[in-house]
N, C-alpha and C positions, 0 to 999 in steps of 0.2 A: 164442742165449740164449733160454731159455724164461721167459716171464713168467707167474707164478701170481697170479691175482686171487682173494682170499679170498671165499668165499661164506658165506651164513648156515649152511649145513650143515657146512662145514669149520670154522667158528668154534665151532659147537656140539660137534663131535667133539673139538676141541682142549680145550675146557673140561671135557668129560667125562673125558678121558684124563689130564688134568693132576691131580696130587695136590691135593685140596681142602684138605688139612691140612699143607701143606709146612712151615708155621711153627708148627704145633701138635703137641704130643706129650703123653703121659699117663704117670703113675706110679700103680701100684696100691699102696696103703699099708695096713698092718695093725698094730694095736696088739697086741703079743704077750700082754699081761696080760688084756685083755678080749675079744680077737678082733674088735674093731670094725675095719671096713675101709671104704675109699672110694677112688675114683679121682680123682686130681688132674688137671685139664686145664690145661695150660700153653700159653700163646700167646707164643712168643718175639718175634714181630714187634710185638705190642701191649703187651708187658711186663705180662702179666696171668696170674694163677692163679685159676681158677674165677671169672673176670671181676673179680677184685680187683686193683688196681695192685700190681706186684711189682718188686723189684730182682733182676735176673737176671744172674749172672756165670758164668764157667766152673766155679767151685768151689761156689757156693751160690745158692739161690733163697729170697728172704724176702718176706713180705707180711703185711698186717694184715687180718683179717676184721672189717669194720666192723659186722657184725650182732651179734657178741658181744665185740668189742674184744680178741680174741685175736691173738697174734703167732705166726707160723710161720716156721721156718727149715729148709730142706731142704739137707743136705749132699749134693752131687751125686756125690761119689766113694764114700761109704759107703752112701748111701740112707737115712740116719737123718733123720727128720723130728721136730723138736722143736716142741711146742705149748706156748706159755706164756700163762697167763691170770692177770692180777693181780687181787687182790681185797682187801677191807678186812682180811682175816685173813692176808694175806701171799701169797696166790695159790698156784698149782700148775703143774706141768709134766707133760706126757704125752709119751711117745716112741713113734714108729711106725717100722716098717721098710718102705721103699718100693723098688719095682723098676719099671723101665720096662715099660710095658704094650705 
């Protein structure tokens, strides 16, 4: 039986070759009407989207952006992202099409 004793070099190599983002993935989202686009960064292990707390299931991902009090819901099967923002005049919704990046 061979006994392997990990060294600092071996540990560093393992850390470098291991995927740093195993629990992270991204979607590229585009608003068809305006052309506005951005990348959503989702961390499945931390249950966050762009560092905001999120509810993540197999069918959808939803979160609230606390900077503008908007709510987001991403349908994982269709890639449709719905942005909902309430206001004193009734609010509005925007729709984006997202694809895995």
